[in-house]
Structures are given as C-alpha cells and as structure tokens.
MMTF fields as JSON, N, C-alpha, C and O atoms, coordinates in Angstrom:
{
  "mmtfVersion": "1.0.0",
  "mmtfProducer": "UNKNOWN",
  "numBonds": 507,
  "numAtoms": 508,
  "numGroups": 127,
  "numChains": 1,
  "numModels": 1,
  "chainsPerModel": [1],
  "groupsPerChain": [127],
  "chainIdList": ["A"],
  "bondAtomList": [4, 2, 8, 6, 12, 10, 16, 14, 20, 18, 24, 22, 28, 26, 32, 30, 36, 34, 40, 38, 44, 42, 48, 46, 52, 50, 56, 54, 60, 58, 64, 62, 68, 66, 72, 70, 76, 74, 80, 78, 84, 82, 88, 86, 92, 90, 96, 94, 100, 98, 104, 102, 108, 106, 112, 110, 116, 114, 120, 118, 124, 122, 128, 126, 132, 130, 136, 134, 140, 138, 144, 142, 148, 146, 152, 150, 156, 154, 160, 158, 164, 162, 168, 166, 172, 170, 176, 174, 180, 178, 184, 182, 188, 186, 192, 190, 196, 194, 200, 198, 204, 202, 208, 206, 212, 210, 216, 214, 220, 218, 224, 222, 228, 226, 232, 230, 236, 234, 240, 238, 244, 242, 248, 246, 252, 250, 256, 254, 260, 258, 264, 262, 268, 266, 272, 270, 276, 274, 280, 278, 284, 282, 288, 286, 292, 290, 296, 294, 300, 298, 304, 302, 308, 306, 312, 310, 316, 314, 320, 318, 324, 322, 328, 326, 332, 330, 336, 334, 340, 338, 344, 342, 348, 346, 352, 350, 356, 354, 360, 358, 364, 362, 368, 366, 372, 370, 376, 374, 380, 378, 384, 382, 388, 386, 392, 390, 396, 394, 400, 398, 404, 402, 408, 406, 412, 410, 416, 414, 420, 418, 424, 422, 428, 426, 432, 430, 436, 434, 440, 438, 444, 442, 448, 446, 452, 450, 456, 454, 460, 458, 464, 462, 468, 466, 472, 470, 476, 474, 480, 478, 484, 482, 488, 486, 492, 490, 496, 494, 500, 498, 504, 502],
  "bondOrderList": [1, 1, 1, 1, 1, 1, 1, 1, 1, 1, 1, 1, 1, 1, 1, 1, 1, 1, 1, 1, 1, 1, 1, 1, 1, 1, 1, 1, 1, 1, 1, 1, 1, 1, 1, 1, 1, 1, 1, 1, 1, 1, 1, 1, 1, 1, 1, 1, 1, 1, 1, 1, 1, 1, 1, 1, 1, 1, 1, 1, 1, 1, 1, 1, 1, 1, 1, 1, 1, 1, 1, 1, 1, 1, 1, 1, 1, 1, 1, 1, 1, 1, 1, 1, 1, 1, 1, 1, 1, 1, 1, 1, 1, 1, 1, 1, 1, 1, 1, 1, 1, 1, 1, 1, 1, 1, 1, 1, 1, 1, 1, 1, 1, 1, 1, 1, 1, 1, 1, 1, 1, 1, 1, 1, 1, 1],
  "groupList": [{"groupName": "MET", "atomNameList": ["N", "CA", "C", "O"], "elementList": ["N", "C", "C", "O"], "formalChargeList": [0, 0, 0, 0], "bondAtomList": [1, 0, 2, 1, 3, 2], "bondOrderList": [1, 1, 2], "singleLetterCode": "M", "chemCompType": "L-PEPTIDE LINKING"}, {"groupName": "SER", "atomNameList": ["N", "CA", "C", "O"], "elementList": ["N", "C", "C", "O"], "formalChargeList": [0, 0, 0, 0], "bondAtomList": [1, 0, 2, 1, 3, 2], "bondOrderList": [1, 1, 2], "singleLetterCode": "S", "chemCompType": "L-PEPTIDE LINKING"}, {"groupName": "GLN", "atomNameList": ["N", "CA", "C", "O"], "elementList": ["N", "C", "C", "O"], "formalChargeList": [0, 0, 0, 0], "bondAtomList": [1, 0, 2, 1, 3, 2], "bondOrderList": [1, 1, 2], "singleLetterCode": "Q", "chemCompType": "L-PEPTIDE LINKING"}, {"groupName": "ASP", "atomNameList": ["N", "CA", "C", "O"], "elementList": ["N", "C", "C", "O"], "formalChargeList": [0, 0, 0, 0], "bondAtomList": [1, 0, 2, 1, 3, 2], "bondOrderList": [1, 1, 2], "singleLetterCode": "D", "chemCompType": "L-PEPTIDE LINKING"}, {"groupName": "VAL", "atomNameList": ["N", "CA", "C", "O"], "elementList": ["N", "C", "C", "O"], "formalChargeList": [0, 0, 0, 0], "bondAtomList": [1, 0, 2, 1, 3, 2], "bondOrderList": [1, 1, 2], "singleLetterCode": "V", "chemCompType": "L-PEPTIDE LINKING"}, {"groupName": "HIS", "atomNameList": ["N", "CA", "C", "O"], "elementList": ["N", "C", "C", "O"], "formalChargeList": [0, 0, 0, 0], "bondAtomList": [1, 0, 2, 1, 3, 2], "bondOrderList": [1, 1, 2], "singleLetterCode": "H", "chemCompType": "L-PEPTIDE LINKING"}, {"groupName": "TYR", "atomNameList": ["N", "CA", "C", "O"], "elementList": ["N", "C", "C", "O"], "formalChargeList": [0, 0, 0, 0], "bondAtomList": [1, 0, 2, 1, 3, 2], "bondOrderList": [1, 1, 2], "singleLetterCode": "Y", "chemCompType": "L-PEPTIDE LINKING"}, {"groupName": "LEU", "atomNameList": ["N", "CA", "C", "O"], "elementList": ["N", "C", "C", "O"], "formalChargeList": [0, 0, 0, 0], "bondAtomList": [1, 0, 2, 1, 3, 2], "bondOrderList": [1, 1, 2], "singleLetterCode": "L", "chemCompType": "L-PEPTIDE LINKING"}, {"groupName": "THR", "atomNameList": ["N", "CA", "C", "O"], "elementList": ["N", "C", "C", "O"], "formalChargeList": [0, 0, 0, 0], "bondAtomList": [1, 0, 2, 1, 3, 2], "bondOrderList": [1, 1, 2], "singleLetterCode": "T", "chemCompType": "L-PEPTIDE LINKING"}, {"groupName": "GLY", "atomNameList": ["N", "CA", "C", "O"], "elementList": ["N", "C", "C", "O"], "formalChargeList": [0, 0, 0, 0], "bondAtomList": [1, 0, 2, 1, 3, 2], "bondOrderList": [1, 1, 2], "singleLetterCode": "G", "chemCompType": "PEPTIDE LINKING"}, {"groupName": "ARG", "atomNameList": ["N", "CA", "C", "O"], "elementList": ["N", "C", "C", "O"], "formalChargeList": [0, 0, 0, 0], "bondAtomList": [1, 0, 2, 1, 3, 2], "bondOrderList": [1, 1, 2], "singleLetterCode": "R", "chemCompType": "L-PEPTIDE LINKING"}, {"groupName": "GLU", "atomNameList": ["N", "CA", "C", "O"], "elementList": ["N", "C", "C", "O"], "formalChargeList": [0, 0, 0, 0], "bondAtomList": [1, 0, 2, 1, 3, 2], "bondOrderList": [1, 1, 2], "singleLetterCode": "E", "chemCompType": "L-PEPTIDE LINKING"}, {"groupName": "LYS", "atomNameList": ["N", "CA", "C", "O"], "elementList": ["N", "C", "C", "O"], "formalChargeList": [0, 0, 0, 0], "bondAtomList": [1, 0, 2, 1, 3, 2], "bondOrderList": [1, 1, 2], "singleLetterCode": "K", "chemCompType": "L-PEPTIDE LINKING"}, {"groupName": "ILE", "atomNameList": ["N", "CA", "C", "O"], "elementList": ["N", "C", "C", "O"], "formalChargeList": [0, 0, 0, 0], "bondAtomList": [1, 0, 2, 1, 3, 2], "bondOrderList": [1, 1, 2], "singleLetterCode": "I", "chemCompType": "L-PEPTIDE LINKING"}, {"groupName": "ASN", "atomNameList": ["N", "CA", "C", "O"], "elementList": ["N", "C", "C", "O"], "formalChargeList": [0, 0, 0, 0], "bondAtomList": [1, 0, 2, 1, 3, 2], "bondOrderList": [1, 1, 2], "singleLetterCode": "N", "chemCompType": "L-PEPTIDE LINKING"}, {"groupName": "PRO", "atomNameList": ["N", "CA", "C", "O"], "elementList": ["N", "C", "C", "O"], "formalChargeList": [0, 0, 0, 0], "bondAtomList": [1, 0, 2, 1, 3, 2], "bondOrderList": [1, 1, 2], "singleLetterCode": "P", "chemCompType": "L-PEPTIDE LINKING"}, {"groupName": "CYS", "atomNameList": ["N", "CA", "C", "O"], "elementList": ["N", "C", "C", "O"], "formalChargeList": [0, 0, 0, 0], "bondAtomList": [1, 0, 2, 1, 3, 2], "bondOrderList": [1, 1, 2], "singleLetterCode": "C", "chemCompType": "L-PEPTIDE LINKING"}, {"groupName": "TRP", "atomNameList": ["N", "CA", "C", "O"], "elementList": ["N", "C", "C", "O"], "formalChargeList": [0, 0, 0, 0], "bondAtomList": [1, 0, 2, 1, 3, 2], "bondOrderList": [1, 1, 2], "singleLetterCode": "W", "chemCompType": "L-PEPTIDE LINKING"}, {"groupName": "ALA", "atomNameList": ["N", "CA", "C", "O"], "elementList": ["N", "C", "C", "O"], "formalChargeList": [0, 0, 0, 0], "bondAtomList": [1, 0, 2, 1, 3, 2], "bondOrderList": [1, 1, 2], "singleLetterCode": "A", "chemCompType": "L-PEPTIDE LINKING"}, {"groupName": "PHE", "atomNameList": ["N", "CA", "C", "O"], "elementList": ["N", "C", "C", "O"], "formalChargeList": [0, 0, 0, 0], "bondAtomList": [1, 0, 2, 1, 3, 2], "bondOrderList": [1, 1, 2], "singleLetterCode": "F", "chemCompType": "L-PEPTIDE LINKING"}],
  "groupTypeList": [0, 1, 2, 3, 4, 3, 5, 6, 7, 8, 8, 3, 9, 7, 3, 1, 3, 10, 11, 12, 11, 13, 9, 2, 8, 13, 9, 6, 10, 6, 3, 4, 14, 7, 4, 15, 3, 0, 3, 10, 16, 8, 15, 6, 7, 12, 11, 6, 0, 11, 12, 0, 14, 17, 12, 3, 7, 14, 17, 7, 11, 3, 13, 5, 0, 9, 6, 11, 11, 11, 14, 18, 18, 4, 19, 3, 10, 14, 13, 14, 9, 17, 4, 8, 13, 15, 3, 8, 13, 12, 7, 15, 3, 14, 2, 2, 3, 10, 3, 0, 13, 18, 10, 11, 7, 7, 7, 12, 19, 2, 0, 1, 11, 14, 5, 15, 0, 4, 2, 7, 10, 11, 18, 6, 18, 12, 19],
  "groupIdList": [1, 2, 3, 4, 5, 6, 7, 8, 9, 10, 11, 12, 13, 14, 15, 16, 17, 18, 19, 20, 21, 22, 23, 24, 25, 26, 27, 28, 29, 30, 31, 32, 33, 34, 35, 36, 37, 38, 39, 40, 41, 42, 43, 44, 45, 46, 47, 48, 49, 50, 51, 52, 53, 54, 55, 56, 57, 58, 59, 60, 61, 62, 63, 64, 65, 66, 67, 68, 69, 70, 71, 72, 73, 74, 75, 76, 77, 78, 79, 80, 81, 82, 83, 84, 85, 86, 87, 88, 89, 90, 91, 92, 93, 94, 95, 96, 97, 98, 99, 100, 101, 102, 103, 104, 105, 106, 107, 108, 109, 110, 111, 112, 113, 114, 115, 116, 117, 118, 119, 120, 121, 122, 123, 124, 125, 126, 127],
  "secStructList": [7, 7, 7, 7, 6, 6, 2, 2, 2, 2, 1, 7, 7, 7, 7, 1, 2, 2, 2, 2, 2, 2, 6, 1, 7, 7, 4, 4, 4, 1, 7, 6, 6, 1, 7, 7, 7, 4, 4, 4, 7, 7, 2, 2, 2, 2, 2, 2, 2, 2, 2, 2, 6, 7, 1, 7, 7, 4, 4, 4, 6, 6, 7, 7, 7, 3, 3, 3, 6, 6, 3, 3, 3, 3, 3, 3, 6, 6, 6, 6, 3, 3, 3, 3, 7, 7, 6, 6, 1, 7, 7, 7, 1, 1, 2, 2, 2, 2, 2, 2, 2, 2, 2, 2, 2, 2, 2, 2, 2, 2, 2, 1, 6, 6, 1, 2, 2, 2, 2, 2, 2, 2, 2, 2, 7, 7, 7],
  "xCoordList": [29.14, 29.552, 29.697, 30.477, 28.794, 28.886, 29.778, 29.632, 30.742, 31.577, 31.667, 31.329, 32.111, 32.27, 33.379, 34.307, 33.258, 34.382, 35.689, 36.744, 35.709, 36.913, 37.421, 38.305, 36.811, 37.105, 38.589, 39.032, 39.312, 40.815, 41.628, 42.827, 40.834, 41.606, 41.302, 42.07, 40.134, 39.722, 39.948, 39.608, 40.499, 40.633, 41.985, 42.527, 42.537, 43.794, 43.45, 44.362, 42.24, 41.835, 42.056, 41.716, 42.589, 42.955, 41.714, 41.536, 40.867, 39.534, 39.617, 39.129, 40.214, 40.352, 41.39, 42.317, 41.364, 42.424, 43.763, 44.837, 43.629, 44.961, 45.515, 46.729, 44.705, 45.206, 45.941, 47.012, 45.298, 45.951, 47.342, 48.309, 47.234, 48.514, 49.655, 50.753, 49.35, 50.322, 50.62, 51.579, 49.719, 49.886, 49.524, 49.917, 48.75, 48.436, 47.068, 46.711, 46.38, 45.207, 45.383, 46.479, 44.429, 44.582, 43.861, 42.678, 44.441, 43.904, 42.757, 41.829, 42.711, 41.566, 40.319, 39.365, 40.217, 38.972, 38.224, 37.174, 38.749, 37.888, 36.861, 37.033, 35.798, 34.568, 34.97, 35.001, 35.263, 35.728, 34.491, 34.653, 33.128, 32.14, 31.782, 30.944, 32.398, 32.222, 32.904, 34.126, 32.034, 32.664, 33.28, 32.702, 34.403, 35.096, 34.204, 33.723, 34.021, 33.399, 34.33, 35.287, 34.04, 34.99, 35.148, 36.118, 34.28, 34.464, 35.6, 36.121, 35.989, 37.073, 38.502, 39.523, 38.54, 39.844, 40.832, 40.505, 42.012, 43.098, 43.29, 42.834, 43.908, 44.292, 45.246, 45.191, 46.075, 47.0, 46.312, 46.616, 45.318, 44.479, 43.621, 43.458, 43.043, 42.252, 43.093, 42.654, 44.355, 45.157, 45.66, 45.805, 45.902, 46.363, 45.314, 45.557, 44.025, 42.904, 42.757, 42.451, 42.949, 42.697, 43.796, 43.503, 45.128, 46.077, 45.962, 46.423, 45.343, 45.235, 43.856, 43.6, 42.905, 41.66, 40.721, 39.963, 40.949, 40.049, 38.981, 39.178, 37.763, 36.705, 36.374, 35.536, 37.145, 36.906, 38.292, 39.327, 38.2, 39.245, 39.008, 39.605, 38.201, 37.724, 38.869, 38.699, 40.079, 41.104, 41.979, 42.952, 41.502, 42.113, 41.02, 41.276, 39.842, 38.807, 39.184, 38.802, 39.939, 40.132, 41.482, 41.992, 42.031, 43.146, 42.785, 42.087, 43.176, 42.741, 43.954, 45.04, 43.69, 44.728, 44.624, 43.582, 45.659, 45.84, 46.73, 47.115, 47.088, 48.156, 49.028, 48.549, 50.416, 51.438, 52.235, 52.837, 52.168, 53.037, 52.641, 53.5, 51.361, 50.747, 51.053, 50.737, 51.63, 51.853, 50.972, 50.774, 50.355, 49.596, 50.351, 51.492, 49.8, 50.467, 49.4, 48.215, 49.887, 49.119, 49.774, 50.992, 49.022, 49.444, 49.783, 48.919, 51.028, 51.44, 51.535, 52.397, 50.697, 50.547, 51.751, 52.165, 52.323, 53.487, 54.624, 55.354, 54.89, 55.951, 55.486, 56.254, 54.088, 53.59, 54.039, 54.448, 53.963, 54.272, 53.614, 52.985, 53.847, 53.226, 54.162, 55.372, 53.672, 54.496, 54.005, 52.849, 54.866, 54.53, 54.246, 54.961, 53.324, 52.962, 53.839, 53.916, 54.574, 55.409, 54.738, 53.548, 55.385, 54.727, 54.517, 53.705, 55.084, 54.865, 53.421, 52.972, 52.866, 51.473, 50.389, 50.29, 49.604, 48.537, 47.364, 46.964, 46.793, 45.803, 44.425, 44.289, 43.516, 42.202, 41.323, 41.615, 40.33, 39.469, 38.574, 38.218, 38.21, 37.274, 38.087, 39.125, 37.389, 38.086, 38.275, 39.341, 37.316, 37.417, 38.495, 39.158, 38.728, 39.861, 41.237, 42.193, 41.269, 42.568, 42.73, 43.847, 41.673, 41.833, 42.374, 43.254, 41.859, 42.31, 43.82, 44.518, 44.207, 45.77, 46.433, 47.419, 45.966, 46.646, 46.809, 47.903, 45.807, 45.799, 46.902, 47.68, 46.902, 47.949, 49.298, 50.154, 49.603, 50.878, 51.264, 52.449, 50.433, 50.752, 51.185, 52.214, 50.364, 50.739, 52.075, 52.859, 52.394, 53.652, 54.723, 55.697, 54.607, 55.625, 55.896, 57.053, 54.859, 55.05, 55.566, 55.96, 55.584, 56.214, 57.548, 58.307, 57.981, 59.318, 60.44, 60.211, 61.54, 62.805, 63.135, 63.974, 62.457, 62.737, 61.838, 61.902, 61.063, 60.242, 61.107, 61.861, 60.959, 61.67, 61.534, 62.372, 60.478, 60.162, 61.104, 61.415, 61.598, 62.476, 63.874, 64.543, 64.233, 65.598, 65.517, 66.498, 64.408, 64.309, 64.492, 65.205, 63.744, 63.828, 65.299, 65.791, 65.974, 67.258, 68.281, 69.269, 67.991, 68.835, 68.617, 69.53, 67.283, 66.887, 66.511, 66.384, 66.301, 65.817, 66.788, 67.998, 66.325, 67.074, 67.514, 68.596, 66.737, 67.143, 67.215, 67.542],
  "yCoordList": [-88.835, -88.481, -86.895, -86.294, -86.286, -84.719, -84.364, -84.818, -83.509, -83.105, -81.476, -80.74, -81.087, -79.584, -79.185, -79.951, -77.925, -77.489, -77.399, -77.468, -77.257, -77.196, -78.515, -78.544, -79.642, -80.918, -81.268, -81.844, -80.87, -81.132, -80.156, -80.282, -79.232, -78.272, -78.711, -78.475, -79.348, -79.553, -81.092, -81.531, -81.896, -83.229, -83.58, -82.704, -84.834, -85.187, -85.363, -85.387, -85.473, -85.572, -86.963, -87.216, -87.903, -89.162, -90.076, -90.712, -90.157, -90.778, -92.299, -93.258, -92.393, -93.81, -94.555, -93.995, -95.843, -96.704, -96.46, -96.58, -96.077, -95.766, -94.401, -94.293, -93.405, -92.294, -92.493, -91.936, -93.341, -93.599, -94.461, -94.388, -95.219, -96.057, -95.03, -95.052, -94.202, -93.311, -92.031, -91.304, -91.797, -90.743, -89.278, -88.275, -89.233, -87.885, -88.124, -89.217, -86.943, -86.926, -87.13, -86.857, -87.578, -87.832, -86.556, -86.384, -85.757, -84.42, -84.58, -83.777, -85.56, -85.693, -86.09, -86.351, -86.17, -86.572, -85.349, -85.454, -84.134, -82.854, -82.896, -83.539, -82.218, -82.016, -80.947, -79.75, -81.395, -80.596, -79.854, -78.878, -80.33, -79.761, -78.36, -77.701, -77.897, -76.613, -75.593, -75.548, -74.761, -73.781, -72.593, -72.204, -72.17, -71.104, -69.824, -69.459, -69.166, -67.968, -66.826, -66.443, -66.345, -65.444, -64.081, -63.346, -63.825, -62.749, -62.799, -61.764, -63.944, -64.28, -64.276, -64.436, -64.114, -64.081, -63.107, -61.981, -63.582, -62.769, -61.613, -61.815, -60.475, -59.497, -60.017, -59.648, -60.821, -61.512, -62.348, -62.237, -63.262, -63.973, -63.209, -63.577, -62.145, -61.258, -60.648, -60.583, -60.193, -59.535, -60.682, -60.397, -61.815, -62.951, -63.268, -63.334, -63.466, -63.692, -62.597, -62.89, -61.309, -60.277, -60.266, -60.099, -60.441, -60.69, -61.746, -61.666, -62.863, -64.103, -64.047, -64.931, -63.031, -62.828, -64.048, -64.552, -64.43, -65.536, -65.07, -64.041, -65.708, -65.198, -65.957, -65.569, -67.095, -67.9, -68.662, -68.433, -69.527, -70.343, -71.788, -72.594, -72.178, -73.535, -74.52, -75.649, -74.163, -74.966, -75.1, -75.847, -74.274, -74.339, -74.68, -74.598, -75.05, -75.227, -76.405, -76.393, -77.413, -78.496, -78.331, -79.318, -77.16, -76.85, -76.431, -75.423, -77.088, -76.806, -76.718, -77.242, -76.045, -75.927, -77.338, -77.72, -77.978, -79.285, -79.101, -78.002, -80.341, -80.327, -81.529, -82.574, -81.359, -82.423, -82.253, -81.224, -83.321, -83.408, -82.234, -81.521, -82.017, -80.951, -79.561, -78.616, -79.358, -77.91, -77.715, -78.637, -76.52, -76.179, -76.278, -75.816, -76.888, -77.152, -77.291, -77.546, -77.116, -77.28, -78.462, -78.634, -79.191, -80.358, -79.817, -79.232, -80.018, -79.6, -81.013, -81.84, -81.213, -82.368, -82.461, -83.57, -81.363, -81.376, -82.023, -82.715, -81.913, -82.535, -83.711, -84.352, -83.94, -85.089, -84.944, -85.921, -83.742, -83.597, -82.312, -81.498, -82.25, -81.098, -79.95, -80.161, -78.722, -77.472, -76.872, -76.468, -76.828, -76.298, -74.747, -74.022, -74.319, -72.834, -72.249, -72.763, -71.104, -70.515, -70.303, -69.988, -70.445, -70.062, -68.631, -68.251, -67.762, -66.398, -65.83, -64.697, -66.826, -66.435, -66.862, -68.006, -65.806, -66.163, -66.603, -65.948, -67.757, -68.388, -67.825, -67.672, -67.56, -67.079, -68.289, -69.446, -68.011, -69.059, -69.653, -70.826, -68.971, -69.488, -70.396, -70.06, -71.587, -72.669, -72.088, -72.321, -71.317, -70.773, -69.784, -69.693, -68.97, -68.019, -68.829, -68.453, -69.824, -70.647, -71.204, -71.215, -71.681, -72.342, -71.248, -71.541, -70.037, -69.023, -68.611, -68.143, -68.797, -68.474, -69.609, -69.358, -70.924, -72.059, -71.933, -72.207, -71.544, -71.451, -70.282, -70.42, -69.239, -68.129, -68.604, -68.405, -69.201, -69.838, -70.841, -70.904, -71.626, -72.643, -72.101, -72.489, -71.18, -70.376, -69.684, -69.754, -69.062, -68.465, -69.441, -69.272, -70.439, -71.573, -72.187, -72.395, -72.473, -73.114, -72.194, -72.645, -70.846, -69.87, -69.587, -68.973, -69.909, -69.439, -70.208, -71.24, -69.773, -70.401, -71.622, -72.468, -71.635, -72.777, -73.927, -74.911, -73.933, -75.089, -76.125, -75.792, -77.434, -78.518, -78.715, -79.336, -78.174, -78.32, -77.513, -77.839, -76.356, -75.386, -76.091, -76.061, -76.659, -77.331, -78.523, -78.74, -79.214, -80.313, -79.706, -80.213, -78.587, -77.976, -77.597, -77.838, -76.946, -76.641, -77.69, -77.533, -78.791, -79.906, -80.707, -81.203, -80.755, -81.711, -81.009, -81.684, -79.637, -78.906, -79.174, -79.157, -79.415, -79.629, -78.354, -78.288, -77.243, -75.95, -74.953, -73.806],
  "zCoordList": [-10.145, -8.864, -8.895, -9.635, -7.943, -7.896, -6.776, -5.641, -7.139, -6.007, -5.922, -6.849, -4.83, -4.561, -5.533, -5.792, -6.081, -6.945, -6.152, -6.783, -4.867, -4.173, -3.593, -2.737, -4.105, -3.621, -3.442, -2.448, -4.492, -4.638, -3.634, -3.385, -3.138, -2.154, -0.632, 0.3, -0.524, 0.843, 1.143, 2.242, 0.218, 0.529, -0.217, -0.891, -0.111, -0.737, -2.306, -3.133, -2.638, -4.088, -4.575, -5.731, -3.828, -4.333, -4.216, -3.177, -5.232, -5.057, -5.66, -5.061, -6.77, -7.366, -6.878, -6.293, -7.049, -6.565, -7.262, -6.674, -8.674, -9.32, -8.748, -8.573, -8.465, -7.869, -6.565, -6.323, -5.703, -4.461, -4.63, -3.872, -5.69, -5.966, -6.367, -5.812, -7.288, -7.747, -6.973, -7.237, -5.981, -5.063, -5.579, -4.982, -6.727, -7.285, -8.092, -8.531, -8.209, -8.951, -10.403, -10.892, -11.145, -12.544, -13.112, -12.816, -13.82, -14.303, -15.164, -15.061, -16.034, -16.869, -16.276, -17.009, -14.923, -14.383, -13.974, -13.341, -14.329, -14.021, -15.08, -16.116, -14.831, -15.717, -16.82, -16.536, -18.024, -19.114, -19.656, -20.389, -19.285, -19.799, -19.332, -19.948, -18.259, -17.68, -18.545, -18.686, -19.129, -20.082, -19.059, -18.044, -19.481, -18.639, -18.763, -19.837, -17.562, -17.558, -18.069, -17.396, -19.18, -19.914, -19.083, -19.27, -18.284, -17.495, -16.56, -16.144, -16.226, -15.275, -16.0, -15.33, -17.202, -17.981, -17.369, -16.996, -17.29, -16.719, -17.8, -18.926, -17.534, -18.593, -19.59, -20.763, -19.182, -20.22, -21.198, -22.385, -20.78, -21.698, -22.579, -23.742, -22.101, -22.874, -24.029, -25.177, -23.659, -24.662, -25.629, -26.818, -25.238, -26.055, -27.173, -28.378, -26.519, -27.5, -28.476, -29.632, -28.122, -29.118, -30.125, -31.309, -29.73, -30.755, -31.591, -32.73, -31.152, -31.969, -32.67, -33.488, -32.403, -33.048, -32.84, -33.669, -31.477, -31.047, -30.241, -29.593, -30.156, -29.47, -28.135, -27.322, -28.013, -26.763, -26.43, -27.056, -25.449, -24.976, -25.181, -24.467, -26.08, -26.17, -26.247, -25.785, -26.822, -26.874, -25.576, -25.483, -24.584, -23.2, -22.133, -20.932, -22.587, -21.498, -20.523, -19.353, -21.04, -20.21, -19.426, -18.897, -19.351, -18.522, -17.189, -17.076, -16.122, -14.851, -13.865, -14.111, -12.783, -11.686, -10.942, -10.408, -10.961, -10.225, -9.137, -8.738, -8.607, -7.551, -7.831, -8.272, -7.549, -7.752, -6.422, -6.112, -5.722, -4.374, -3.534, -3.014, -3.391, -2.563, -3.043, -2.321, -4.176, -4.804, -5.863, -6.655, -5.998, -7.042, -8.286, -8.304, -9.453, -10.671, -11.85, -11.633, -12.992, -14.19, -15.037, -14.999, -15.726, -16.481, -17.921, -18.575, -18.392, -19.741, -20.575, -20.278, -21.521, -22.279, -23.185, -23.524, -23.589, -24.503, -23.831, -24.541, -22.602, -21.839, -20.938, -20.22, -21.053, -20.156, -18.702, -18.076, -18.176, -16.766, -16.209, -16.884, -14.901, -14.105, -14.117, -14.041, -14.21, -14.099, -12.787, -12.661, -11.864, -10.506, -10.573, -11.264, -9.935, -9.74, -8.731, -7.616, -9.08, -8.026, -6.725, -6.731, -5.593, -4.288, -4.225, -3.382, -4.946, -4.809, -5.381, -5.207, -6.045, -6.699, -5.624, -5.18, -5.27, -4.369, -5.173, -6.136, -4.76, -5.685, -5.064, -3.851, -5.91, -5.417, -4.86, -5.161, -4.11, -3.602, -4.722, -4.606, -5.73, -6.687, -7.795, -8.366, -7.953, -8.899, -10.257, -10.826, -10.884, -12.225, -12.318, -13.351, -11.209, -11.118, -11.114, -11.791, -10.408, -10.367, -11.706, -12.223, -12.329, -13.733, -14.728, -15.537, -14.661, -15.534, -15.291, -16.19, -14.161, -13.699, -14.399, -15.092, -14.285, -14.711, -16.235, -16.728, -16.993, -18.461, -18.81, -19.755, -18.053, -18.372, -18.101, -18.963, -17.028, -16.688, -17.637, -17.964, -18.119, -19.112, -20.441, -20.994, -20.953, -22.137, -21.986, -22.933, -20.956, -20.684, -20.707, -21.44, -19.96, -19.922, -21.293, -21.66, -22.041, -23.345, -24.386, -25.462, -24.105, -25.1, -24.539, -25.288, -23.38, -22.731, -23.359, -23.99, -23.214, -23.595, -22.712, -23.023, -21.67, -20.578, -20.91, -20.173, -21.856, -22.137, -22.887, -23.801, -22.443, -23.066, -24.608, -25.262, -25.111, -26.522, -27.333, -28.478, -26.674, -27.307, -27.395, -28.429, -26.373, -26.277, -27.418, -28.129, -27.544, -28.508, -30.033, -30.899, -30.164, -31.5, -31.888, -32.99, -30.8, -31.115, -31.329, -32.048, -30.656, -30.891, -32.244, -32.905, -32.547, -33.673, -34.905, -35.927, -34.946, -36.085, -37.264, -37.041, -38.476, -39.726, -40.223, -40.806, -40.044, -40.614, -39.631, -39.938]
}
C-alpha cells in the first residue's frame, strides 16, 4: 500500500480495523526501510553523534513523529507510551524533518530526570 508521506497529517490515519477500534495509529506501521537523510539532522543530533562517535542514526531510524489524540507525539518503547510534543514547537512540513525533531525530543526525554525509568532506578536500585 503506497501512501503519501503526509498521510497521517492529512487524514485521521486510522487505516486498519484495530486502529479504528483503539482510536489511534499503530506506530510500527511506518516504513522503517526509509533511511533518514543525514543532512536533515538537527544540530543537537549532530552534536550527540559526534560525542558518541557514531556515523549514523541507524538505532533511531524507526523513530517517527506520530499522533496521539490529535497531538504530535513520539512513541517511547521504554515506557510503552506516547510522549506528546509541546505545542510551542512549530513542526516543519517535511516528514523527515518532523522525524528528526521526534528523535531529538525522544533522546532528550529519555535522558531527563522526568523519565519514568529514572524514578524506577531510584526506587529499585540495589546500590
């Protein structure tokens, strides 16, 4: 099924029966074979890759800007939930640019003290 890259922006994105039943898109239905255009990396992602001495984002290539309850969001597998993008962030028209913003915000959230995994570590760490 070939779809426009902005399919999830111009429609409700609920294509399968399961998506209609739960009222949201299933993030894993995106085409993960699309390699990110590295020229579209945000400055933060470029700096992050330099510090980590990585040449690509292959471990983040299946992270995409999605939507949860009509709000832009990125899915965090660690918490098995959606992280809503703040309304103050203006999203670009290009899907790859939106995906790069999603990758950056997911990284920042996963490293923040607000991430639920930090609270779990503090509560259950042995040392």
